[in-house]
N, C-alpha and C positions, 0 to 999 in steps of 0.2 A: 504494500500500500504506500509506503514511503517513497519507493522508486516511482510509482505511478504519479504521486504528488509532485516529485521533482521533475518528472518528465512533462507534466502538465504546466508547471511553472516556467520551464525552459524547453518548449517544443522544438526549437531549432538547435538544441544541444545534442550532438551525436553521443556525448558521454552519457547523458541521461537515458537515451534509448539503449545504448550498449549495456549499461548497468541494469536496466530493467530486463533486458533479454537474459543477462547472466543470472539475475535473481530468479526469473521464471524457470530457467533451466535447472537451477538448484532445487527449486520447489518441485519440479517435475522429475526429480530423482536422477538428474544428469542427462535427461532427454529434452531437447529443444522442441516443445510443442508449437502449434501454430502461432500462438501469441508471442512466444520468444523469437521465432523465426521472423515474424513481422517486425518486432523491435530491432533485431539485428539488421534486417533489410533497410529499415528507416535510418539506422545509424550509418550504414554504408552509403546511403543516398546523400547524407549530410557530410560524411567524411569517408571517401573510398579507401582511406589508409588506416581505418580503425582496426588495429591488430586484434583486439578482443572479439569484435564482431566476426572478423575473418576466421579466427580460431574456432569459435563455436559453430559457424556455418560449415567449416571444414569437418568438425566432429559429426554434425548431422548428416552431411554428405557421405562421410565414411560409413556411418550406421545404415544409410540407405543404399549402400553399394555403388555410389557415384564416385568412383575413385579419382577420375580426372578432375572433377569439381573439387573434391577434397584437396588434392594436390595444389590446385590453383589458390584455394583459400589459405592453406598453410604457407605456401610460398609468398603470398601477398602479405600475410602477417609477419613473416620473417623479414621481408624487404623493408618493413617500416619500423622494425624493432632495433633498438641500439644493441651493439654487440654484448654489452654487459646487462641487458634486460634480464631480470630474474625469471621471467616467463619463457625466455628463449629455449632453454633445455626441454621444457614441456612441449613446445610447438615442434621442435626438432624430433622429439620422440614420437609425437603423433604422426609427423611426416614419414618417419621410418616405418611406422606400423602399417602403412598403406600397402606396400608390396606383399608382405605375408598375408594380409587380409584378402587382397585381390587374388593371389595364388590359391588360397584355400577356397575361395568362392568359385573360382574356375574349376578346380578339382571336384568340388561338390556338384557343380552343374554337370560336369562330364560324367560323373558316377550316376547321377539321376537320369541323365539322357540315355546312358547305356542301359540302365534298368528298364526305362520306358520302352526303348527299342526292343529289348528282349521280351518284354511283356506283349508288345505289339506282334512280334513274330509268333509267340505262343498262341495268341488269340487268332491269328491268321490260320495257323495249323489246326487249332481246336477252338472254334467259335462257341462251343457249348460251355465254356468256362465262365459262368455268371460272376463268380467272385473276382476273376481276372478282369472282367469288364468294369466292375465297380472300382477296382484298384487303378485301372488305367484312367478312368474318368477323374478319380480323385487326384491322381498324379498330375494330370493336365491342369487341374485347379491349383495345385500347389505351385506348379511352374508358371501359372498365369498365362497359359497358352489356350485362349478361348477358341481360336480357329481349329486347332487340333482336337480339342474336346468336342466341338460341334461335329467335326468329321467322324470321330470315333463313335459318338452317340448315334449318328445317322446309320453307320454300319451296324452297330449293335441292334438298333431298332428294326432295321431291315431283316437281320437274322432272326430276331424273336417276334416278327410281325404278327404271327398267329398266337403268341403267348403274352398278352399285355400284362399279366400278373408278374411274369419274370422281368419284363422291362421295368415295371414299377418297383420291384424289389431291388434291381440293380441300381436304379436312380436313387432310391432311399439309402442304400448302402454306400453309394458314392458320396453322399453328404455326411456320412458318419466320420467322426474324427479318427485319425489313424491311431490304432492301439486300443480303441474302445469298442471294437466290433463285437467281442464276446462279453463285455461287461454287463450288459442288460440281461443276460441269460441266468 
């Protein structure tokens, strides 16, 4: 509330916006929610060299898997910091953390893609695998691949066209959280 008051008293002060964003991030448990992001964006509009705003926007970009955006924000923060700035090691460490995070995300994506391709091949060979169809649809939801999900759903529905109860069961199971399939039994 105090940061909000300070920001209201000095709406053209990038520091007030930046401090508000930082406070909201701390309140959010280290995550920059929409209000914090807006505060940091306002700070950067007023002062594109605000190291604090760049750092937190970098943190959010890293959490969102936007690695190049994160690099850009961290490098912008470092470019404006004095060599003896006490926050510099923290920003450098955050910058160094991008490569391992990106490598891990790519490896995970490759594993998931491989598992999905294997499941697709199994279903092509044996389309009577209702559990497999549910897993495939759920996998596409996790991957955020709506087009592939729509295509797989159409193939599944065509295969089970004369058994609407099986289609309904597959679609219900596809909405079930992973690992909770047998919990209701």
